[in-house]
Every structure is written in C-alpha cells, then in structure tokens.
Rosetta silent file (secondary structure, phi, psi, omega in degrees, C-alpha in Angstrom):
SEQUENCE: XXXXXXXXXXXXXXXXXXXXXXXXXXXXXXXXXXXXXXXXXXXXXXXXXXXXXXXXXXXXXXXXXXXXXXXXXXXXXXXXXXXXXXXXXXXXXXXXXXXXXXXXXXXXXXXXXXXXXXXXXXXXXXXXXXXXXXXXXXXXXXXXXXXXXXXXXXXXXXXXXXXXXXXXXXXXXXXXXXXXXXXXXXXXXXXXXXXXXXXXXXXXXXXXXXXXXXXXXXXXXXXXXXXXXXXXXXXXXXXXXXXXXXXXXXXXXXXXXXXXXXXXXXXXXXXXXXXXXXXXXXXXXXXXXXXXXXXXXXXXXXXXXXXXXXXXXXXXXXXXXXXXXXXXXXXXXXXXXXXX
SCORE:     score description
SCORE:     0.000 S_00000001
   1 L     0.000  157.912  179.964   18.402  -22.859  -23.935 S_00000001
   2 L  -100.533  140.429  179.704   18.915  -19.382  -25.301 S_00000001
   3 L  -113.294  139.311  179.213   18.213  -16.304  -23.213 S_00000001
   4 L  -108.861  132.921  179.012   17.227  -12.967  -24.645 S_00000001
   5 L   -83.067  -10.973  176.925   18.179   -9.761  -22.913 S_00000001
   6 L   -81.047  163.974 -179.356   15.391   -7.931  -24.674 S_00000001
   7 L  -152.015  169.256  170.414   11.940   -7.787  -23.200 S_00000001
   8 L   -71.233  179.149 -174.422    8.511   -6.490  -23.745 S_00000001
   9 L   -57.136  139.417  179.159    7.752   -3.054  -22.384 S_00000001
  10 L   -98.089  150.878 -179.576    8.840   -2.531  -18.821 S_00000001
  11 L   -88.646  152.302  179.386    6.764   -0.761  -16.238 S_00000001
  12 L   -70.768  154.069  179.428    7.912    2.375  -14.484 S_00000001
  13 L   -64.724  135.224  179.072    9.118    2.114  -10.938 S_00000001
  14 L  -119.911  112.390 -179.709    6.310    2.489   -8.451 S_00000001
  15 L   -76.909  126.369  179.800    7.315    3.565   -4.971 S_00000001
  16 L  -131.181  153.579 -179.699    5.186    1.893   -2.342 S_00000001
  17 L   -73.638  139.881  178.541    5.196    1.951    1.436 S_00000001
  18 L  -106.306   19.912  173.782    6.710   -1.062    3.120 S_00000001
  19 L   -83.391  102.994 -174.311    4.949   -0.456    6.427 S_00000001
  20 L  -104.673   87.170 -178.945    2.939   -3.650    6.661 S_00000001
  21 L  -103.880   10.162  176.007    0.653   -3.328    9.670 S_00000001
  22 L   -98.645  135.281  179.314   -2.170   -5.368    8.156 S_00000001
  23 E  -123.338  161.134 -179.643   -2.256   -9.037    9.083 S_00000001
  24 E  -114.100  123.183 -175.781   -4.222  -12.017    7.848 S_00000001
  25 E  -143.398  132.360  174.885   -5.796  -14.200   10.496 S_00000001
  26 L    54.113   38.489  176.322   -8.356  -16.997   10.464 S_00000001
  27 L    77.245    9.153 -177.170   -9.280  -16.393    6.850 S_00000001
  28 E  -121.378  153.536  173.699  -10.101  -12.737    7.394 S_00000001
  29 E   -84.935  121.349 -179.457   -8.449   -9.465    6.449 S_00000001
  30 E  -105.866  124.640 -173.011   -7.435   -7.700    9.646 S_00000001
  31 L  -109.212  127.634  170.983   -6.990   -3.954    9.289 S_00000001
  32 L   -87.260  121.606 -174.992   -4.869   -1.746   11.491 S_00000001
  33 L   -63.654   -8.898 -178.389   -6.635    1.641   11.539 S_00000001
  34 L   -80.395   -6.849  179.392   -3.282    3.403   11.466 S_00000001
  35 L  -128.975  173.154  178.497   -2.834    2.636    7.749 S_00000001
  36 L  -121.203   23.105 -178.675   -4.968    2.693    4.610 S_00000001
  37 E  -116.091  132.318  174.635   -3.594   -0.469    2.993 S_00000001
  38 E  -113.812  147.748  176.938   -5.224   -3.891    3.022 S_00000001
  39 E  -108.678  110.813 -177.481   -3.609   -7.158    1.964 S_00000001
  40 E   -95.257  138.064 -178.115   -6.075   -9.302    0.057 S_00000001
  41 E   -96.875  141.736  163.814   -5.428  -13.045   -0.349 S_00000001
  42 E  -102.694  115.255 -173.294   -5.745  -15.209   -3.437 S_00000001
  43 E  -110.724  125.240  179.781   -6.322  -18.681   -1.981 S_00000001
  44 E   -72.838  157.502  177.449   -5.914  -21.809   -4.068 S_00000001
  45 L   -60.066  145.204  178.557   -8.495  -24.576   -3.880 S_00000001
  46 L   -56.383  128.267 -177.639   -7.820  -27.103   -1.104 S_00000001
  47 E   -88.351  125.340  176.882   -5.424  -29.734   -2.484 S_00000001
  48 L   -72.595  -34.208  178.812   -6.391  -33.349   -1.906 S_00000001
  49 L  -147.361  151.847 -178.644   -2.847  -34.487   -2.695 S_00000001
  50 L  -135.774  160.976  170.664    0.481  -32.785   -3.322 S_00000001
  51 E  -121.415  167.979 -174.063    3.943  -33.574   -4.642 S_00000001
  52 E  -121.122  146.218  173.992    7.251  -32.035   -3.575 S_00000001
  53 E  -160.993  172.035 -169.298   10.069  -30.294   -5.373 S_00000001
  54 L   -77.111  -30.929 -176.941   12.701  -27.652   -4.617 S_00000001
  55 E  -158.277  173.488  179.477   11.200  -24.576   -6.282 S_00000001
  56 E  -147.307  142.086  170.381    8.517  -23.219   -8.561 S_00000001
  57 E  -114.118  135.455  177.235    8.219  -20.556  -11.240 S_00000001
  58 E  -158.065  162.716 -178.685    4.811  -19.091  -12.019 S_00000001
  59 E  -112.505  154.548  174.308    3.201  -15.908  -13.259 S_00000001
  60 E  -120.107  130.416 -176.169    0.498  -13.670  -11.791 S_00000001
  61 E  -115.725  134.080  177.816   -1.826  -11.885  -14.202 S_00000001
  62 L   -77.462  161.547  177.080   -3.860   -8.769  -13.457 S_00000001
  63 L   -72.062  142.545  175.153   -7.513   -8.450  -14.382 S_00000001
  64 L   -58.555  -21.848 -179.047   -8.239   -6.805  -17.754 S_00000001
  65 L   -92.820    4.007 -179.642  -10.521   -4.457  -15.771 S_00000001
  66 L   -94.696  109.804 -177.052   -7.777   -3.396  -13.361 S_00000001
  67 L   -82.138   -6.238 -175.588   -6.404   -0.012  -14.511 S_00000001
  68 L  -109.406  -46.143 -175.573   -3.684    0.119  -11.826 S_00000001
  69 L    94.047  133.239 -177.326   -2.271   -3.376  -11.395 S_00000001
  70 L   -78.638  152.807  171.272   -1.781   -5.125   -8.041 S_00000001
  71 E  -106.453  123.759 -177.403    1.378   -5.031   -5.944 S_00000001
  72 E   -78.254  132.701 -174.158    2.268   -8.434   -4.481 S_00000001
  73 E  -120.076  -11.241  177.955    3.012   -8.235   -0.750 S_00000001
  74 E  -174.068  157.566  169.675    3.469  -11.832    0.452 S_00000001
  75 E  -121.149  141.190  168.565    3.321  -15.536   -0.376 S_00000001
  76 E  -117.455  127.752 -172.249    1.959  -18.261    1.859 S_00000001
  77 E  -143.674  170.967 -177.029    3.132  -21.742    0.851 S_00000001
  78 E  -107.929  131.579 -178.958    3.505  -25.324    2.016 S_00000001
  79 E  -111.148  135.057  177.306    6.866  -26.823    2.997 S_00000001
  80 L   -68.498  114.453 -178.707    7.507  -30.558    3.116 S_00000001
  81 H   -60.990  -21.563 -179.532    8.225  -31.256    6.824 S_00000001
  82 H   -85.329   -1.031 -177.373   10.412  -34.173    5.751 S_00000001
  83 H   -92.871    2.853  177.323   12.631  -31.880    3.679 S_00000001
  84 L   -73.715  139.376  178.597   14.524  -30.310    6.573 S_00000001
  85 L   -59.601  146.419  179.958   18.216  -31.287    6.679 S_00000001
  86 L   -61.086  130.385 -179.998   19.061  -33.903    9.273 S_00000001
  87 L    78.705    7.753  179.980   20.022  -32.274   12.548 S_00000001
  88 L  -138.275  124.042 -177.575   18.808  -28.860   11.381 S_00000001
  89 L   -99.673   22.868  177.777   15.297  -27.533   11.941 S_00000001
  90 E  -133.938  149.938  170.574   15.634  -24.528    9.636 S_00000001
  91 E  -136.253  165.112  179.103   15.672  -23.878    5.887 S_00000001
  92 E  -110.578  140.563  175.058   15.966  -20.652    3.907 S_00000001
  93 E  -109.733  154.157  174.215   13.431  -19.366    1.413 S_00000001
  94 E  -139.270  142.826  174.031   14.013  -16.984   -1.473 S_00000001
  95 E  -126.831  130.138  178.223   11.612  -15.114   -3.747 S_00000001
  96 E  -124.770  140.118  176.465   12.756  -13.498   -6.997 S_00000001
  97 E  -110.405  140.695  179.929   10.725  -11.319   -9.366 S_00000001
  98 E   -68.878  137.856 -177.174   11.364  -11.096  -13.105 S_00000001
  99 L   -71.394  -11.218 -176.028   12.738   -7.728  -14.184 S_00000001
 100 L  -120.380  156.315  172.336   10.423   -7.650  -17.206 S_00000001
 101 L   -67.551  155.096  173.022    6.706   -7.810  -17.747 S_00000001
 102 L    99.166 -165.487 -176.070    5.256  -11.044  -19.021 S_00000001
 103 L   -81.218  160.369 -178.792    6.135  -14.733  -18.725 S_00000001
 104 L   -80.724  -10.912  177.593    9.494  -16.134  -17.655 S_00000001
 105 E  -154.811  160.840 -179.116    9.783  -18.169  -20.865 S_00000001
 106 L   -50.328  116.453 -176.222    8.242  -18.301  -24.335 S_00000001
 107 L   -69.968  -11.922  179.843    4.585  -19.277  -23.703 S_00000001
 108 L   -88.566    0.509 -177.731    4.387  -21.101  -27.056 S_00000001
 109 L   -67.575  156.347  175.992    7.008  -23.674  -25.998 S_00000001
 110 L   -99.415  154.908  178.770    6.158  -27.324  -25.735 S_00000001
 111 L   -60.295  131.708 -179.944    6.817  -29.448  -22.670 S_00000001
 112 L    61.928   28.203  178.189   10.411  -30.739  -22.665 S_00000001
 113 L   -69.292  132.034 -178.888   11.151  -28.783  -25.852 S_00000001
 114 L  -100.770  -17.246  178.779   14.859  -28.907  -26.710 S_00000001
 115 L   -69.479  150.086  178.993   14.839  -26.419  -29.599 S_00000001
 116 L   -58.428  144.789  179.760   15.932  -22.856  -28.776 S_00000001
 117 L  -101.902  161.413  178.338   13.169  -20.545  -27.578 S_00000001
 118 L   -64.500  -32.874  170.672   12.574  -16.925  -28.528 S_00000001
 119 L  -159.168  150.267 -179.034   13.323  -16.090  -24.872 S_00000001
 120 E  -159.268  111.245 -176.677   13.889  -18.065  -21.691 S_00000001
 121 L   -99.299    8.111  178.185   14.840  -16.489  -18.356 S_00000001
 122 L   -70.824  134.612  174.763   14.969  -19.738  -16.404 S_00000001
 123 L    83.153    6.681 -178.058   18.285  -20.434  -14.729 S_00000001
 124 L  -132.333  103.627 -175.743   19.790  -16.957  -15.156 S_00000001
 125 H   -68.744  -11.496  177.896   19.625  -14.628  -12.130 S_00000001
 126 H   -57.832  -31.090 -175.407   20.707  -11.666  -14.271 S_00000001
 127 H   -93.301    6.891 -174.500   17.068  -11.263  -15.296 S_00000001
 128 E  -127.145  152.570  174.921   15.664  -11.487  -11.757 S_00000001
 129 E  -122.054  132.669  179.904   15.582   -9.291   -8.630 S_00000001
 130 E   -67.726  130.480 -178.914   15.391  -10.757   -5.136 S_00000001
 131 E  -100.979  -37.946 -177.106   12.107   -9.835   -3.480 S_00000001
 132 E  -158.595  151.192  176.729   12.391  -11.618   -0.151 S_00000001
 133 E  -155.842  139.772 -178.505   14.666  -13.975    1.757 S_00000001
 134 E  -172.541 -178.508 -176.601   14.448  -15.429    5.237 S_00000001
 135 E  -106.356  137.454  173.456   14.616  -18.408    7.544 S_00000001
 136 E  -113.007  120.153  174.086   11.827  -20.917    8.165 S_00000001
 137 E   -93.247  151.032  179.523   11.998  -22.894   11.398 S_00000001
 138 H   -56.684  -34.099 -179.392   10.094  -26.128   11.743 S_00000001
 139 H   -70.783  -13.377  178.756    8.195  -24.522   14.631 S_00000001
 140 H   -79.056  -16.355 -173.767    6.975  -21.783   12.240 S_00000001
 141 L   -76.682  136.944 -177.483    4.892  -24.231   10.189 S_00000001
 142 E  -126.996  162.136  171.036    1.127  -24.207   10.737 S_00000001
 143 L   -75.771  148.738 -179.442   -1.899  -26.121    9.524 S_00000001
 144 L  -150.528  154.774 -174.373   -3.858  -24.407    6.755 S_00000001
 145 L   -77.033   -4.603 -179.197   -7.029  -25.006    4.751 S_00000001
 146 L   -80.764   -4.630  165.834   -5.272  -25.002    1.360 S_00000001
 147 E  -129.364  145.944 -174.226   -4.394  -28.654    1.901 S_00000001
 148 L  -114.640  -13.309 -176.962   -6.908  -31.162    3.268 S_00000001
 149 L  -105.316   -9.676 -178.238   -4.924  -34.370    3.800 S_00000001
 150 L   -79.930  125.810  179.580   -1.937  -32.974    5.713 S_00000001
 151 L  -101.566   -9.493  178.678   -2.209  -33.660    9.452 S_00000001
 152 L  -109.695  140.506 -179.767    1.113  -32.025   10.307 S_00000001
 153 L   -58.205  131.208  179.182    1.672  -28.272   10.101 S_00000001
 154 L  -143.954    6.622 -174.627    3.451  -27.351    6.863 S_00000001
 155 E   -98.027  136.591  178.019    2.195  -23.833    5.969 S_00000001
 156 E  -137.556  135.670  174.966    4.366  -20.730    6.203 S_00000001
 157 E  -115.506  132.873  176.949    3.577  -17.137    5.250 S_00000001
 158 L   -68.509  127.649  177.399    6.266  -14.553    4.546 S_00000001
 159 L   -58.050  142.848 -177.357    5.749  -11.570    6.884 S_00000001
 160 H   -57.991  -39.331 -178.344    4.523   -8.513    4.983 S_00000001
 161 H   -69.524  -12.349 -179.304    7.396   -6.374    6.210 S_00000001
 162 H  -105.801   10.714  179.434    9.919   -8.834    4.771 S_00000001
 163 L  -113.283  102.151 -178.090    8.451   -8.907    1.274 S_00000001
 164 L  -158.529  176.418  179.278    9.946   -6.109   -0.762 S_00000001
 165 L   -86.554  123.913  176.415   12.302   -5.416   -3.596 S_00000001
 166 L   -94.569  144.278  174.641   15.984   -5.883   -2.751 S_00000001
 167 L  -139.445  142.370  174.019   18.680   -4.044   -4.678 S_00000001
 168 L   -71.419  157.591 -178.693   22.439   -4.162   -4.479 S_00000001
 169 L   -58.811  127.123  178.659   24.191   -0.917   -3.628 S_00000001
 170 L    84.020   -3.732 -178.175   24.229    1.367   -6.622 S_00000001
 171 L   -99.561  136.362  177.921   21.934   -0.875   -8.654 S_00000001
 172 L  -147.663  106.152 -178.498   18.579    0.381   -9.913 S_00000001
 173 L   -75.788  -15.646 -177.244   16.661   -1.632  -12.462 S_00000001
 174 L    77.213    8.867 -176.502   14.002    1.057  -12.717 S_00000001
 175 L  -132.157  132.403  171.791   11.320   -1.598  -12.208 S_00000001
 176 L   -86.987  103.545 -173.702    9.305   -2.545   -9.150 S_00000001
 177 L   -77.884   -0.868  173.716    9.265   -6.292   -9.602 S_00000001
 178 L   -89.451   -7.367 -176.596    6.544   -6.738   -6.964 S_00000001
 179 E   -99.323  130.710  176.673    4.036   -4.888   -9.148 S_00000001
 180 L   -91.408  129.210 -178.805    1.950   -6.694  -11.756 S_00000001
 181 L   -58.903  150.869 -177.338    1.223   -4.521  -14.820 S_00000001
 182 L   -76.928  175.513  171.293   -2.433   -3.415  -15.243 S_00000001
 183 L    62.226   37.010  179.656   -5.000   -4.385  -17.850 S_00000001
 184 L    89.401    9.660  176.510   -4.251   -8.122  -18.046 S_00000001
 185 L   -74.718  168.550 -176.640   -0.458   -7.803  -17.773 S_00000001
 186 E  -136.307  157.733  175.454    1.621  -10.385  -15.942 S_00000001
 187 E  -136.724  139.406 -177.310    4.688  -10.673  -13.702 S_00000001
 188 E  -104.447  148.257 -179.321    6.695  -13.859  -13.058 S_00000001
 189 E  -133.204  149.287  175.693    8.132  -15.068   -9.752 S_00000001
 190 E  -121.397  118.742 -177.630   10.621  -17.727   -8.700 S_00000001
 191 E  -116.584  127.097 -174.785   10.084  -19.236   -5.247 S_00000001
 192 E  -146.910  164.173  176.460   12.677  -21.647   -3.867 S_00000001
 193 E  -120.487  151.219  178.938   14.104  -23.247   -0.733 S_00000001
 194 E  -129.344  130.990    6.337   17.740  -23.736    0.306 S_00000001
 195 L   -80.195 -179.265 -174.825   19.321  -26.301    0.565 S_00000001
 196 L   -60.658  -27.546 -179.272   18.168  -28.386   -2.379 S_00000001
 197 L   -64.450  -26.375  178.726   16.889  -31.153   -0.096 S_00000001
 198 L   -69.437  147.306 -172.516   14.169  -28.760    1.139 S_00000001
 199 L  -144.109  147.786  171.901   10.964  -28.973   -0.868 S_00000001
 200 E   -89.183  162.364  171.943    7.658  -27.220   -1.511 S_00000001
 201 E   -99.673  126.401 -179.920    4.282  -28.896   -1.748 S_00000001
 202 E  -121.885  172.546  172.161    2.703  -28.568   -5.224 S_00000001
 203 E  -115.784  140.565  175.176   -0.318  -29.827   -7.031 S_00000001
 204 E   -66.551  147.771 -172.173   -0.120  -31.795  -10.253 S_00000001
 205 L   -69.948  -25.385 -176.996   -1.559  -29.826  -13.175 S_00000001
 206 L    60.553 -124.927 -179.362   -4.211  -32.338  -14.240 S_00000001
 207 L   -89.237   -3.473 -178.890   -6.080  -30.808  -17.161 S_00000001
 208 L   -71.748  144.243  179.788   -4.696  -27.302  -16.595 S_00000001
 209 L  -100.842  156.892  179.405   -2.385  -25.916  -19.251 S_00000001
 210 L   -57.439  134.158 -178.571    0.826  -23.949  -18.759 S_00000001
 211 L    66.075   19.360  174.086    0.128  -20.253  -18.016 S_00000001
 212 L   -94.678  142.037 -179.917   -3.578  -21.003  -17.578 S_00000001
 213 E   -65.007  128.547  178.504   -5.328  -19.474  -14.560 S_00000001
 214 L   -87.541  150.350 -178.960   -5.798  -22.071  -11.834 S_00000001
 215 L   -64.298  142.925  179.255   -9.096  -22.148   -9.881 S_00000001
 216 E  -116.811  162.340 -176.793   -9.181  -20.177   -6.663 S_00000001
 217 E  -101.506   42.801  178.404  -11.280  -20.545   -3.533 S_00000001
 218 E    85.894 -149.270 -174.253  -12.672  -17.027   -3.461 S_00000001
 219 E    65.325 -160.627 -179.424  -11.221  -14.145   -1.430 S_00000001
 220 L    67.226 -163.502 -178.339   -9.623  -11.270   -3.323 S_00000001
 221 L   -73.878  145.113  176.933  -11.631   -8.345   -4.666 S_00000001
 222 L   -86.726  -10.703 -175.027  -15.403   -8.540   -4.852 S_00000001
 223 L   -93.820   10.122  176.467  -15.556   -6.235   -7.861 S_00000001
 224 L    83.852   10.847 -178.685  -14.051   -8.700  -10.326 S_00000001
 225 L  -107.168   16.456  178.760  -10.610   -7.065  -10.527 S_00000001
 226 L   -69.507  144.674  176.491   -8.669   -9.693   -8.551 S_00000001
 227 L   -73.337  173.711 -179.182   -5.531  -11.034  -10.263 S_00000001
 228 E  -120.624  146.871  172.314   -5.041  -14.657  -11.304 S_00000001
 229 E   -96.864  127.429 -175.587   -2.402  -17.242  -10.407 S_00000001
 230 E  -100.802  152.383  177.595   -1.199  -19.078  -13.501 S_00000001
 231 L   -62.906  130.039 -177.850    0.007  -22.657  -13.803 S_00000001
 232 E  -117.357 -149.291 -178.020    3.798  -22.723  -13.554 S_00000001
 233 E  -137.597  141.494  175.958    6.660  -25.191  -13.413 S_00000001
 234 E   -87.977  148.603  177.482    8.477  -26.986  -10.628 S_00000001
 235 E  -113.880  157.552 -172.871   12.278  -27.063  -10.413 S_00000001
 236 L  -104.286   -9.064 -176.154   14.430  -29.881   -9.074 S_00000001
 237 L  -155.553  165.429  174.268   17.409  -28.027   -7.622 S_00000001
 238 L  -115.639  136.524   -8.015   18.837  -24.745   -6.329 S_00000001
 239 L   -70.034  166.888 -175.139   19.734  -22.549   -8.063 S_00000001
 240 L   -61.137  138.824 -174.423   17.146  -23.127  -10.753 S_00000001
 241 L   -77.190  162.049  176.337   18.669  -24.918  -13.741 S_00000001
 242 L  -102.914   17.505  179.520   18.965  -23.596  -17.293 S_00000001
 243 L  -103.390  117.177 -173.164   18.051  -26.971  -18.793 S_00000001
 244 H   -57.944  -36.644 -173.845   14.428  -27.066  -20.036 S_00000001
 245 H   -76.448   -0.814  174.918   13.798  -30.768  -19.444 S_00000001
 246 H   -90.860   11.036  176.289   14.499  -30.308  -15.710 S_00000001
 247 L  -116.665  148.446  176.727   11.179  -28.447  -15.395 S_00000001
 248 E  -143.608  143.322 -179.198    7.685  -29.905  -15.200 S_00000001
 249 E   -57.373  130.891  177.442    4.257  -28.209  -14.969 S_00000001
 250 E  -143.195  151.821  178.436    3.144  -27.702  -11.373 S_00000001
 251 E  -105.785  129.673  175.924    0.386  -25.675   -9.699 S_00000001
 252 L   -61.754  140.516  177.360    1.198  -23.379   -6.813 S_00000001
 253 L  -123.613  124.616  179.268   -0.604  -24.290   -3.573 S_00000001
 254 E   142.452 -138.773 -177.752   -1.183  -21.673   -0.898 S_00000001
 255 E  -134.687  143.581  170.328   -1.919  -17.951   -0.885 S_00000001
 256 E  -118.202  126.425 -178.969   -0.745  -14.899   -2.812 S_00000001
 257 E  -104.990  140.287  175.746   -1.353  -11.552   -1.091 S_00000001
 258 E  -138.039  155.844 -173.650   -1.686   -8.235   -2.890 S_00000001
 259 E   -97.638  147.217  176.052   -2.418   -4.751   -1.615 S_00000001
 260 E  -144.006  150.883  173.119   -5.462   -2.604   -2.158 S_00000001
 261 E   -59.817  136.704 -179.913   -6.660    0.642   -0.529 S_00000001
 262 L   -74.197  151.026  170.801   -8.813   -0.225    2.463 S_00000001
 263 L   -65.381  157.150 -178.425  -12.469    0.816    2.589 S_00000001
 264 L   -63.281  145.673 -178.252  -13.139    3.793    4.837 S_00000001
 265 L   -90.348  158.910  175.596  -13.438    2.966    8.502 S_00000001
 266 L   -66.739  148.221  179.983  -16.321    3.783   10.823 S_00000001
 267 L   -62.173  145.039 -179.235  -15.847    7.003   12.819 S_00000001
 268 L   -78.221  151.165  177.786  -14.152    6.514   16.158 S_00000001
 269 L   -98.474  124.264 -178.568  -16.056    7.059   19.408 S_00000001
 270 L   -79.369  137.611  178.839  -14.392    9.510   21.762 S_00000001
 271 L   -88.147   -7.167 -178.824  -14.148    8.471   25.405 S_00000001
 272 L  -142.636  152.312  179.429  -13.864   12.072   26.593 S_00000001
 273 L   -66.774  157.414  178.543  -15.386   15.393   25.525 S_00000001
 274 L   -71.752  161.770 -177.284  -13.410   17.656   23.258 S_00000001
 275 L   -70.599  -23.710 -178.026  -11.449   20.548   24.704 S_00000001
 276 L  -124.697  143.386  179.166  -13.613   23.164   22.970 S_00000001
 277 L   -71.578  159.175  176.222  -17.411   23.327   22.604 S_00000001
 278 L   -75.964  150.329 -177.430  -19.049   23.123   19.198 S_00000001
 279 L   -98.012   -3.803  179.209  -20.105   26.411   17.628 S_00000001
 280 L  -112.902  149.452 -179.473  -23.147   25.044   15.807 S_00000001
 281 L   -76.955  146.300  178.172  -26.425   23.970   17.347 S_00000001
 282 L   -84.790  158.957  179.777  -27.326   20.291   17.351 S_00000001
 283 L   -75.751  -24.197 -179.246  -30.511   18.952   15.779 S_00000001
 284 L  -120.448  144.294  179.121  -31.472   17.142   18.969 S_00000001
 285 L   -66.464  155.543  178.541  -31.357   18.536   22.548 S_00000001
 286 L   -70.272  149.597  178.860  -28.691   17.289   24.903 S_00000001
 287 L   -67.221  -25.915  176.987  -29.653   14.536   27.347 S_00000001
 288 L  -146.978  141.945 -178.313  -28.434   16.706   30.196 S_00000001
 289 L   -69.371  155.781  176.842  -27.682   20.453   30.387 S_00000001
 290 L   -77.910  148.981 -179.864  -24.133   21.626   30.742 S_00000001
 291 L  -106.315  132.389  178.888  -23.100   22.913   34.147 S_00000001
 292 L   -80.003  138.143 -179.856  -21.227   26.180   34.595 S_00000001
 293 L   -80.550  -10.536 -179.912  -18.155   25.970   36.788 S_00000001
 294 L  -171.292  169.298 -179.298  -18.630   29.530   38.103 S_00000001
 295 L   -68.605  153.737  177.077  -20.650   32.770   37.758 S_00000001
 296 L   -76.782  164.530 -178.127  -20.270   34.840   34.632 S_00000001
 297 L   -73.267  -21.705 -177.642  -18.518   38.186   34.728 S_00000001
 298 L  -118.159  141.812  178.050  -21.691   40.136   33.829 S_00000001
 299 L   -68.673  155.175  178.133  -25.113   39.935   35.528 S_00000001
 300 L   -76.138  141.637  179.630  -28.015   38.508   33.579 S_00000001
 301 L   -96.891    6.524  179.907  -30.429   41.067   32.151 S_00000001
 302 L  -116.061  132.088  179.386  -33.311   38.580   32.143 S_00000001
 303 L   -64.715  139.107  176.253  -35.316   37.814   35.288 S_00000001
 304 L   -82.977  155.976 -177.130  -35.050   34.239   36.494 S_00000001
 305 L   -79.730  -21.590 -178.090  -38.213   32.179   36.993 S_00000001
 306 L  -127.580  151.455  179.742  -37.187   30.965   40.462 S_00000001
 307 L   -66.417  154.225  179.847  -35.496   32.778   43.357 S_00000001
 308 L   -71.381  141.523  175.886  -31.781   32.326   43.807 S_00000001
 309 L   -76.570  -11.449 -179.429  -30.672   29.756   46.389 S_00000001
 310 L  -137.049   85.529 -174.504  -27.839   32.093   47.350 S_00000001
 311 L   -63.895  152.763 -179.771  -29.065   35.731   47.440 S_00000001
 312 L   -74.797  156.391 -178.831  -26.585   38.517   46.812 S_00000001
 313 L   -80.840  -24.199 -179.959  -25.267   40.628   49.683 S_00000001
 314 L  -101.898  146.400 -177.920  -25.896   43.960   47.912 S_00000001
 315 L   -65.475  148.199  177.225  -29.385   45.125   46.996 S_00000001
 316 L   -93.416  131.109 -179.205  -30.552   44.729   43.430 S_00000001
 317 E   -94.416  118.657 -179.729  -31.799   47.914   41.798 S_00000001
 318 E  -105.771  123.519 -179.807  -34.927   47.353   39.735 S_00000001
 319 E  -106.170  120.367 -177.814  -35.863   50.087   37.282 S_00000001
 320 E  -117.804  120.735  177.822  -39.512   50.086   36.150 S_00000001
 321 E   -72.614  143.268  176.397  -40.669   52.514   33.424 S_00000001
 322 L  -118.215  163.341 -173.227  -43.979   54.383   34.053 S_00000001
 323 L   -64.872  -23.945 -177.691  -46.317   55.986   31.577 S_00000001
 324 L   -76.644   -8.094 -178.563  -45.342   59.504   32.612 S_00000001
 325 L    93.262   -9.042  176.763  -41.825   58.879   31.413 S_00000001
 326 L   -84.106  153.832  177.304  -40.443   59.039   34.971 S_00000001
 327 E  -102.202  132.923  177.629  -38.464   56.169   36.393 S_00000001
 328 E  -102.192  120.688 -178.825  -39.494   54.725   39.724 S_00000001
 329 E  -107.552  128.248  178.640  -36.570   53.243   41.653 S_00000001
 330 E  -112.176  128.152  173.721  -37.234   50.791   44.462 S_00000001
 331 E   -92.166  100.726 -174.886  -34.534   49.878   46.937 S_00000001
 332 H   -61.873  -38.535  178.578  -35.365   46.305   47.680 S_00000001
 333 H   -62.561  -38.512  179.416  -32.930   46.156   50.562 S_00000001
 334 H   -67.948  -37.673  177.441  -34.557   49.213   52.118 S_00000001
 335 H   -60.517  -42.063 -178.209  -38.046   47.709   51.775 S_00000001
 336 H   -63.645  -36.407 -179.492  -36.846   44.637   53.648 S_00000001
 337 H   -69.090  -39.640  179.673  -35.523   46.878   56.492 S_00000001
 338 H   -65.711  -38.004  179.748  -38.818   48.757   56.785 S_00000001
 339 H   -65.655  -28.982  179.264  -40.756   45.529   56.877 S_00000001
 340 L   -69.601    0.000    0.000  -38.562   44.390   59.709 S_00000001
C-alpha cells in the first residue's frame, strides 16, 4: 500500500494535566474533590460473543455540537485469557495515536482492496505517537459487563496516570494525539498486545460499516456532546502489517474514557468553627449564644436586668440627673454601711 506523508489539517498542541485522581468504579464516575476533571466512559453494548486477534485500529469522532473536542484518557478492553505465553502470566499492551486528524486510511477503500489508496497509515509507526504502554498480569483481569458470556475475568483498564502522550527526547510533533478535534472531527488509535500470541476480544461487525459509529450502552455526556466509537479493523500480528488484506473489520469491545470538567461540588461542612467571627449578621438567630471567655476591658454603660452573681469589690457610682440641673451622687457602698 502507499502511504502519504501529507495530512488534513492538524490540531494545535493542547497541554493537559496528567494528574488522574478520578477513578471509575462499579459503573459510576468517582470524583476526587481535589481536582476538577472527570473521566466519562463510553461503554459498548454487552457482547454476546467475541473473536480474538492481536490488535485493532479504530477512530473516535467528536460530536458536531462539541466546540472543544474530547481528550481521551484511558481504554478498558478485553484480553483473551488463553493468549498468555506458556509459562508467563504477563503480556504488554501498547496504544498509539495517529499524528494527524481523521481516519488512519482512506475511508473510501473497499475491503481487501489491493489498489493503491490516497493515504494509508497502517503498518508505519512514523505516522503514530505512543500514548501508553504497560504490563498486564493475568491477576489484573476482571469480569466486566461489556461481555455477557465470559465467565473468567478478562477485562483490563489502563490506569489514567499511565495514559498520556510519549515523546522521544528532542521530538515534538506539535500535536496532542490524545485529543479528538472538535465539531465532528476524528482521531485514530492503534491498540495492540505483545507478543503476537496475545489477543484482544472483538465483536464481529455484523451490519455495521467501516468507520460507522457503533451502538453504545449509555454513559458519557447527558447533553448530547459525547463522542462516538467507530467500527475499525483487527490486525493479525505485531507490529501491525502494511498489507491491506491482513486487516478485517472488527468492533472494539470495552470502554473509552474521555475527560470533561466536573460539575461543581456541594459546599463542604466544617467540623470546627472558623478562627475569626463573621462580620455580618445572620438571617436566623443562633441556636445558642456565644460565651465570653473573660470580662471586657471597659464597663458596660447599660444597666443589666438581673443582679451580678459576683458583685464588684469597689462601689459603683450612679449618677442621676435631676430637674434642677444638679447631679445627685449616691455612694452605694456607703448606704450599705449605714444600713448595717
């Protein structure tokens, strides 16, 4: 096949935080209040039956109503438990993102077409950037609802913190290959296992056409701006071959996670009073009055309604104005002595 080094317009690099403190558990989005990023899942319909192969290429398309474009943060996929090498309970996964917007090969091609295509990036790593790589142990595999006939755990999700754009030293493509362009744009990904004997679980395409959005089981955005997973192609070996007839249409099975700003959180409840009092009055009275820790520095100029439980040792001087303009001073302490 012929490969073209030209591409459609490329998107500008978008710097994003790789602090992934949001986790996905039991079908729910779990938010760590220390961040403002949520990872939303696109979950494929539960597969009644699957087939296995070494890798898959597929595209993700943004919603025409999405003015920003989603950033992909993780894949969750199914691994054939019988594909582990004998005597070894680990395999390696790799994820690569296409350096250009759009599909990984001419979308007008026919299945098993041998004639040269206008462009075809299959089988040539020059056009791809590694997004994630890691080890899967057999003990890491879990049961998941995206397959219904598997009784043995086979699902693995790439940790959010390990899904990012890798670059060689000194290399800068100028493109964030984890970001899907906005307004109905697309980005292609290549997901594979090493060694070649290791295999993913896929779904046969049925009536779905290549690069057609496959049905999802909900999740994602509620406002209609969730991206779509498109029907891709399975590969038979690692690295992916450059021979067109070694590919066949396959549907990805599992979850694709993308990030969105989280909704605002409820205000936190303080377990202790603040260090300083509020300066504005509340609309409702307090359930209990505040208690002073000691007497104030100045005496009160307003008479209290009840006598003090601890009278002062020095007499209090009470000044009462009279109509003549003279002041009458009473020495309360002296009155008490005379009464005695």
